[in-house]
C-alpha positions as CSV (number, residue, x, y, z in Angstrom):
1,M,9.5,-6.7,-8.7
2,A,9.5,-8.5,-5.8
3,H,12.6,-10.2,-4.4
4,S,13.0,-13.9,-4.1
5,A,12.2,-15.0,-0.7
6,P,15.0,-16.4,1.5
7,P,14.7,-19.5,3.7
8,H,12.6,-19.5,6.7
9,G,10.0,-17.0,4.9
10,R,12.0,-14.3,6.2
11,L,13.1,-11.4,4.2
12,A,17.1,-11.5,4.2
13,N,18.8,-9.6,6.8
14,D,19.9,-6.6,4.2
15,E,16.7,-6.5,2.9
16,S,14.7,-6.1,6.2
17,R,17.0,-3.4,7.3
18,S,15.3,-1.4,4.0
19,L,12.2,-0.9,5.7
20,T,13.5,0.3,9.5
21,G,12.1,3.6,9.7
22,R,10.0,3.6,6.7
23,K,6.5,5.0,7.2
24,I,3.8,3.3,6.1
25,L,0.4,4.4,6.7
26,I,-2.9,1.7,6.0
27,V,-6.4,2.9,5.5
28,D,-8.7,-0.2,6.1
29,D,-11.8,-0.4,8.4
30,A,-10.8,-4.2,8.6
31,H,-9.8,-3.8,12.5
32,D,-8.2,-7.2,12.6
33,L,-6.5,-7.3,8.8
34,C,-4.9,-3.6,9.8
35,R,-3.3,-5.0,13.3
36,L,-2.1,-7.6,11.2
37,Y,-0.6,-5.6,8.4
38,Q,1.0,-3.2,11.4
39,K,2.2,-6.2,13.2
40,I,4.1,-7.8,10.1
41,L,5.3,-4.5,9.0
42,E,6.7,-3.1,12.1
43,S,8.6,-6.8,12.4
44,Y,10.6,-5.4,9.7
45,G,11.3,-1.8,11.3
46,A,8.8,0.0,9.4
47,V,6.7,2.9,11.3
48,V,3.3,2.2,10.8
49,T,0.3,4.2,11.2
50,V,-3.3,2.9,11.0
51,T,-6.5,4.5,10.1
52,T,-9.9,2.8,9.7
53,D,-11.5,5.5,7.6
54,G,-10.6,7.4,4.5
55,A,-11.5,10.9,5.9
56,S,-8.9,10.7,8.5
57,G,-6.7,8.7,5.8
58,I,-6.8,11.9,3.7
59,E,-5.9,14.3,6.6
60,L,-3.0,11.7,7.4
61,A,-1.5,11.8,4.0
62,A,-2.0,15.3,3.3
63,N,-0.1,16.6,6.7
64,E,2.4,13.9,7.5
65,S,5.4,12.4,5.3
66,Y,4.7,8.8,4.6
67,D,6.8,6.3,2.1
68,I,3.9,4.4,1.3
69,V,0.0,4.4,1.7
70,L,-1.9,1.1,1.6
71,V,-5.6,2.0,1.2
72,D,-8.4,-0.4,1.1
73,L,-11.0,0.4,-1.9
74,E,-14.0,-0.9,0.0
75,M,-14.9,1.4,2.8
76,P,-18.1,2.8,4.3
77,K,-18.9,6.7,4.4
78,L,-15.8,7.3,2.0
79,S,-14.3,4.5,-0.6
80,G,-10.9,3.8,-0.8
81,I,-11.0,5.4,-4.2
82,E,-12.3,8.7,-3.2
83,A,-10.0,8.6,-0.6
84,A,-7.2,7.8,-3.1
85,R,-7.9,10.7,-5.4
86,Q,-8.2,12.9,-2.7
87,M,-5.2,12.2,-1.6
88,R,-3.2,12.8,-4.8
89,V,-5.6,15.9,-5.2
90,R,-4.0,17.2,-1.7
91,G,-0.5,16.7,-2.4
92,F,0.7,13.0,-1.5
93,N,2.9,11.7,-4.3
94,G,4.3,8.8,-2.8
95,A,3.6,5.0,-3.5
96,L,-0.5,4.5,-3.5
97,I,-1.3,1.1,-3.0
98,A,-5.0,-0.4,-3.2
99,L,-6.0,-3.3,-1.2
100,S,-9.0,-5.4,-2.2
101,G,-10.5,-8.7,-2.3
102,Y,-11.7,-8.4,-5.7
103,S,-9.9,-8.8,-8.9
104,D,-12.2,-7.6,-11.5
105,E,-11.0,-5.0,-14.1
106,G,-13.5,-2.5,-12.7
107,H,-11.9,-2.4,-9.6
108,I,-8.3,-2.4,-11.1
109,S,-9.3,0.6,-13.5
110,A,-10.8,2.7,-10.7
111,A,-7.8,2.5,-8.5
112,K,-5.5,3.1,-11.4
113,E,-8.1,6.5,-12.6
114,A,-8.0,7.9,-8.8
115,G,-3.7,7.5,-8.8
116,C,-3.0,4.5,-7.5
117,T,0.7,3.0,-8.1
118,D,-0.1,-0.6,-7.8
119,Y,-3.3,-3.2,-6.7
120,L,-2.9,-5.8,-4.5
121,C,-5.7,-8.4,-3.1
122,K,-6.3,-8.3,0.8
123,D,-4.8,-12.3,0.4
124,V,-1.4,-11.1,-0.3
125,A,0.9,-13.4,1.7
126,T,2.5,-11.4,4.7
127,L,6.2,-12.2,3.3
128,E,5.0,-11.3,-0.3
129,L,3.7,-8.1,1.2
130,A,6.9,-7.1,2.9
131,Q,8.9,-7.8,-0.6
132,I,6.6,-5.5,-3.0
133,L,6.8,-2.9,-0.2
134,L,10.2,-3.4,-0.1
135,S,10.9,-3.3,-4.1
136,Y,8.9,0.3,-3.9
137,L,11.3,1.6,-1.5
138,S,14.5,0.4,-3.1
139,N,13.4,1.4,-6.4
140,V,13.4,5.0,-4.3
141,V,10.1,6.0,-4.9
142,T,9.6,8.9,-3.0
143,S,7.4,11.8,-2.6
144,T,9.1,13.3,-5.7
145,T,8.9,10.0,-8.3
146,V,5.6,9.3,-8.1
147,G,2.7,11.5,-9.0
148,P,-0.9,11.3,-9.5
149,E,-0.5,10.1,-13.1
150,V,1.4,7.0,-12.3
151,S,2.7,5.1,-15.7
152,S,4.1,2.1,-14.2
153,F,1.0,0.6,-12.8
154,L,1.3,-2.8,-12.0
155,P,-1.7,-5.2,-11.9
156,S,0.3,-8.2,-12.5
157,K,0.6,-8.5,-8.7
158,V,-3.5,-9.5,-8.5
159,S,-3.7,-12.2,-6.8
160,A,-5.8,-15.0,-8.5
161,T,-7.9,-16.0,-5.5
162,C,-9.6,-12.8,-4.9
163,K,-13.3,-12.5,-5.9
């Protein structure tokens, strides 16, 4: 569950330090959105890697140790659903969060079936994004605690403003 926002739209000092050094992979073909998420998460101390295609996302997730992977569901060449599925098949057991502009049950179900831990709409507020990631890290989500059959899928965070 996300923490309450402190005054001035920033995470409290003790919360922001929790992202320090945490490795986050963003897989999204929207270059501007990637840069925005990267800048925000790095401002909270996270170490962020960005790739704009699913195939390289699969390779990075398989060969590096990420705390969290954010993956866009709608990408050309290789969909985020297939990328997420392949990340699980190749052994990524960390938090895998789907990003989408859609909030319909079909997209949500497909993400869950592919092994995603959570589902967020791309219009998620920047502070909320940091808080959500912090909640996964605070709950000690590690590569040994989340597997391909995720039982705690949380579609409650799906924004009502998605398509």
